C-alpha positions as CSV (number, residue, x, y, z in Angstrom):
1,M,11.2,54.9,58.8
2,L,13.8,55.6,56.1
3,A,11.5,54.4,53.3
4,A,9.1,57.2,54.2
5,F,11.6,59.9,53.2
6,V,13.3,58.4,50.2
7,R,11.6,57.4,47.0
8,E,13.3,56.6,43.7
9,E,11.3,56.8,40.5
10,V,11.8,53.8,38.2
11,P,12.2,54.9,34.5
12,E,11.1,52.5,31.8
13,P,14.1,50.2,31.2
14,P,15.6,50.7,27.7
15,A,15.3,48.0,25.1
16,P,17.5,45.0,26.2
17,T,21.0,45.1,24.7
18,S,22.9,42.4,26.5
19,S,26.6,41.9,26.3
20,T,27.9,39.7,23.5
21,L,29.2,37.4,26.3
22,H,25.5,36.5,26.7
23,G,24.9,36.1,22.9
24,S,22.7,33.3,21.5
25,D,25.8,31.9,19.9
26,R,27.5,31.1,23.2
27,I,28.0,27.5,24.3
28,W,27.0,28.6,27.9
29,P,24.7,31.7,27.4
30,E,24.5,32.0,31.2
31,T,27.3,31.2,33.6
32,N,26.4,31.9,37.3
33,C,24.2,34.6,38.6
34,Y,27.0,36.7,40.1
35,V,29.3,36.7,37.1
36,D,26.4,37.3,34.7
37,L,25.3,40.2,36.8
38,W,28.7,41.9,36.7
39,I,28.9,41.3,32.9
40,E,25.7,43.2,32.4
41,L,26.4,45.8,35.0
42,L,29.6,46.7,33.3
43,H,28.1,46.5,29.8
44,A,25.3,48.8,30.8
45,R,27.9,51.4,31.9
46,G,29.6,51.2,28.5
47,L,32.6,49.4,30.0
48,V,34.4,46.3,28.8
49,P,33.6,43.2,30.9
50,E,36.0,41.0,28.9
51,A,38.9,42.8,30.6
52,M,38.0,41.4,34.1
53,L,37.9,37.7,33.2
54,G,41.5,36.7,34.0
55,F,40.3,35.4,37.4
56,T,38.8,32.4,35.6
57,L,42.3,30.8,35.7
58,R,41.8,30.1,39.4
59,Q,38.9,27.7,39.1
60,D,39.6,24.5,41.0
61,F,37.6,21.4,42.0
62,E,36.6,21.8,45.6
63,G,36.0,18.2,46.5
64,D,32.3,18.2,45.6
65,Q,31.9,21.1,43.1
66,F,33.9,23.3,40.8
67,T,34.7,26.8,42.2
68,F,31.7,29.1,41.9
69,F,33.8,31.6,40.1
70,K,33.4,35.3,40.8
71,P,35.3,38.4,39.8
72,F,37.7,39.8,42.4
73,A,36.7,43.1,44.0
74,S,40.3,44.3,43.6
75,D,40.2,43.7,39.9
76,I,36.9,45.5,39.4
77,E,38.3,48.5,41.4
78,R,41.5,48.7,39.4
79,L,39.9,48.3,36.0
80,Y,36.7,50.2,36.4
81,G,36.9,52.4,39.4
82,L,34.1,50.6,41.1
83,S,34.1,49.5,44.8
84,I,32.0,46.7,46.2
85,Q,30.8,47.4,49.7
86,E,28.8,45.3,52.0
87,L,25.4,46.9,52.6
88,A,24.4,46.7,56.3
89,I,20.7,46.1,56.5
90,F,19.3,47.3,59.9
91,E,15.8,48.5,58.8
92,S,14.6,46.7,55.7
93,L,16.1,45.8,52.3
94,E,13.5,48.0,50.6
95,A,14.5,51.1,52.7
96,H,18.2,50.7,52.1
97,A,17.7,49.9,48.4
98,L,15.8,53.1,48.0
99,I,18.6,55.1,49.4
100,Q,21.3,53.4,47.4
101,A,19.4,53.5,44.1
102,A,18.9,57.3,44.7
103,R,22.7,57.6,45.1
104,G,23.3,55.7,41.8
105,C,24.7,52.7,43.6
106,P,23.3,49.4,42.4
107,V,22.4,46.9,45.2
108,L,23.5,43.3,44.7
109,V,21.4,41.0,46.8
110,E,20.4,37.3,47.0
111,V,16.7,36.8,46.5
112,D,14.3,34.0,45.8
113,A,14.1,33.3,42.1
114,I,10.4,32.3,42.4
115,H,9.6,36.0,42.3
116,L,11.7,36.9,39.2
117,P,9.6,37.0,36.0
118,D,12.7,36.6,33.8
119,T,13.0,33.0,35.0
120,A,9.6,32.1,33.5
121,G,9.6,28.5,32.4
122,T,12.1,27.5,35.1
123,T,11.7,28.8,38.7
124,Y,9.2,31.8,38.4
125,G,6.1,31.0,40.4
126,R,7.1,27.4,40.6
127,E,10.2,26.7,42.6
128,H,12.3,28.4,45.2
129,G,15.9,29.1,44.3
130,K,18.6,31.4,45.6
131,T,20.1,33.9,43.1
132,T,21.6,37.3,42.9
133,I,20.1,40.4,41.3
134,G,21.3,43.9,40.8
135,I,18.7,46.5,41.9
136,L,19.0,49.6,39.7
137,G,15.8,51.4,40.8
138,L,12.5,51.0,42.6
139,D,9.3,52.8,43.2
140,A,7.8,51.9,46.6
141,Q,4.4,53.5,45.9
142,A,3.9,51.8,42.6
143,R,5.6,48.6,43.8
144,M,8.0,48.3,40.9
145,L,11.5,47.1,40.7
146,D,14.1,47.6,37.9
147,Y,16.8,45.0,38.1
148,L,19.6,43.1,36.4
149,H,19.6,39.3,36.5
150,N,21.4,36.6,34.4
151,A,21.7,37.9,30.8
152,G,19.6,41.1,30.9
153,R,17.7,43.9,32.5
154,F,14.1,43.4,33.7
155,R,11.2,44.8,35.7
156,L,8.9,43.2,38.3
157,S,5.9,44.6,40.2
158,G,2.9,43.8,42.4
159,A,3.1,40.5,44.2
160,D,6.6,39.8,43.0
161,Y,7.7,43.1,44.5
162,E,6.1,42.0,47.8
163,G,7.9,38.7,47.5
164,I,11.3,40.3,47.2
165,F,10.8,42.9,50.0
166,G,8.4,41.0,52.2
167,P,9.2,39.9,55.8
168,A,11.9,37.3,56.4
169,P,13.4,35.7,59.5
170,L,16.8,37.1,58.6
171,F,18.0,40.0,56.5
172,P,19.7,38.9,53.3
173,Y,23.3,39.5,52.5
174,A,23.7,42.5,50.2
175,E,26.3,44.6,48.6
176,F,26.3,47.9,46.8
177,V,28.5,49.2,44.0
178,K,30.0,52.6,44.4
179,E,31.9,54.6,41.8
180,I,35.1,55.8,43.5
181,G,37.1,56.8,40.5
182,A,37.3,56.9,36.7
183,P,37.5,53.6,34.8
184,L,40.7,53.0,32.9
185,A,40.9,54.4,29.4
186,R,40.2,51.8,26.8
187,A,43.8,52.0,25.6
188,D,45.1,51.0,29.0
189,L,42.8,48.0,29.6
190,P,44.9,45.4,27.8
191,R,48.1,46.2,29.7
192,V,46.4,46.1,33.1
193,A,44.3,43.0,32.2
194,L,47.5,41.2,31.1
195,D,49.1,42.2,34.4
196,L,46.1,40.7,36.3
197,L,46.2,37.6,34.1
198,R,49.8,37.0,35.1
199,H,48.8,37.5,38.8
200,H,46.0,35.0,38.6
201,R,48.2,32.5,36.8
202,R,50.4,32.4,39.9
203,F,47.5,31.1,42.0
204,A,45.9,28.7,39.5
205,P,45.5,25.1,40.7
206,R,48.7,23.2,40.9
207,A,47.0,19.9,40.0
208,N,44.6,19.3,37.2
209,P,41.1,19.8,38.8
210,I,39.3,17.7,36.2
211,V,41.3,14.7,37.3
212,A,40.2,15.4,40.8
213,F,36.6,15.7,39.6
214,R,36.9,12.4,37.7
215,E,38.1,10.7,40.9
216,A,35.3,12.2,43.1
217,L,32.7,11.3,40.5
218,A,34.0,7.7,40.2
219,A,33.5,7.2,43.9
220,R,29.8,7.9,43.7
221,A,28.7,7.8,40.1
222,D,26.8,4.5,40.4
223,T,24.8,5.8,43.3
224,L,24.4,9.3,42.0
225,V,22.7,8.4,38.8
226,Q,20.0,6.5,40.7
227,N,18.6,9.9,41.8
228,P,15.8,11.8,40.0
229,L,16.6,14.4,37.3
230,G,16.1,17.2,39.8
231,I,19.4,16.1,41.5
232,F,21.0,16.0,38.0
233,H,20.2,19.6,37.5
234,S,21.7,20.7,40.8
235,Y,24.8,18.5,40.4
236,A,25.4,19.6,36.8
237,F,25.0,23.3,37.6
238,N,27.7,23.1,40.2
239,T,30.1,20.9,38.2
240,T,29.8,20.8,34.4
241,R,28.2,24.2,34.0
242,Q,30.7,26.0,36.3
243,L,33.6,24.3,34.5
244,G,32.3,24.9,31.0
245,A,31.1,28.5,31.5
246,N,34.3,29.4,33.3
247,F,36.5,28.3,30.4
248,E,34.3,29.8,27.8
249,L,34.8,33.1,29.6
250,L,38.5,32.5,29.8
251,G,38.6,31.9,26.1
252,S,36.7,35.1,25.5
253,H,39.2,37.0,27.7
254,L,42.2,35.5,25.9
255,A,40.6,36.2,22.5
256,W,40.0,39.8,23.6
257,L,43.6,40.3,24.8
258,D,44.8,38.8,21.5
259,G,42.6,41.2,19.5
260,E,43.6,44.2,21.6
261,G,47.4,43.6,21.1
262,G,48.0,42.1,24.5
263,G,49.8,39.1,23.1
264,D,49.4,36.0,21.0
265,F,46.8,34.1,23.0
266,S,45.1,32.4,20.0
267,A,46.1,28.8,20.9
268,A,45.1,29.1,24.5
269,A,41.8,30.8,23.6
270,E,41.0,28.0,21.2
271,A,41.9,25.3,23.8
272,A,39.7,27.1,26.4
273,H,36.8,27.2,23.9
274,T,37.3,23.5,23.2
275,L,37.1,22.7,26.9
276,A,33.8,24.6,27.1
277,V,32.4,22.5,24.3
278,E,33.6,19.3,25.9
279,A,32.1,20.2,29.2
280,K,28.7,20.7,27.5
281,A,29.0,17.4,25.8
282,F,29.9,15.7,29.1
283,Q,26.9,17.3,30.7
284,F,24.7,15.6,28.1
285,Q,26.4,12.3,28.8
286,L,25.8,12.8,32.5
287,A,22.1,13.5,31.8
288,R,21.9,10.3,29.8
289,A,23.5,8.4,32.6
290,F,20.8,9.7,35.0
291,G,18.1,8.8,32.4
292,R,19.4,5.2,32.1
293,R,20.4,5.0,35.8
294,N,23.7,3.6,34.6
295,A,27.1,5.3,34.9
296,T,29.1,2.7,33.0
297,G,32.0,4.4,31.1
298,L,30.9,7.9,32.3
299,C,34.0,8.9,34.3
300,Q,36.5,7.8,31.6
301,R,34.9,10.4,29.3
302,L,36.5,13.0,31.5
303,D,40.0,12.0,30.4
304,G,39.7,14.1,27.2
305,L,38.6,17.1,29.2
306,A,41.6,16.7,31.5
307,A,44.0,16.6,28.6
308,T,42.4,19.7,27.1
309,Y,42.8,21.5,30.5
310,D,46.5,20.8,30.4
311,R,46.6,22.1,26.8
312,V,45.0,25.4,27.9
313,F,47.7,26.0,30.4
314,A,50.6,24.8,28.3
315,A,49.5,27.2,25.5
316,L,48.9,30.0,28.0
317,D,52.4,29.6,29.6
318,R,54.0,29.8,26.2
319,S,52.2,33.0,25.6
320,L,53.1,34.5,28.9
321,A,56.8,33.5,28.7
């Protein structure tokens, strides 16, 4: 077995120093597991995650949910010299993770959050849930795992280690991150990030996705809010949270470009921030509708968010002109 020949010692993780994109002052301190993972992976390498966030322009409403927004592999390669490769698992996740960790290649893999101590108070030990972690190191003998998840770096061991690497009917989908070149110099990042922003602007939705969300919600709101709060949490994660977190990151990207001399993006950044705030407020309104089991007036509250969305892109297009 491969695992018999490869063993990676797990050093004690350093004191947590999360990216400011996960600061306590954020409207949405966590976005989705994949974007959060990349933010912390880049931050841990001393790179600038704000530079990759132009892809957030592409978020759309997909009929039942907002796009689960993820950075483009091509952007990551161009900005940071990192390649995302699919990890073929033909023996065991543990065996392949040992080899990749020894090579300095983080493994990105979907696992069950019930085994992740950093989710204490939500899913840890209580509820099954799919999420992505970044494996940085593992010790098969000591049964310890050093990993990135959501807004930080953590460690698990014992039964949780067995839960991550235990038998499963199917191998999970996994990727590994390979350094294939030097990252761009800090001075070159704004120019390339601006080029990527222009590229993503070409493929942004042609119609306002919040209008589409309002129409889809109106068709089912009265029935939707009759469900228990567990349904609210799932629905909100895939709608309001994805929308709000996406635009808060867009605002951070535009503010970073503005501060780095990439152009005057202050108006667009402010509008994106406003949309993030409005999405959080609407999420609270949605929760109250579930609590009351009454959706009266709910969908009309999205009109303001739709107007703000238009304002984001109007300001952005003026800046890009």
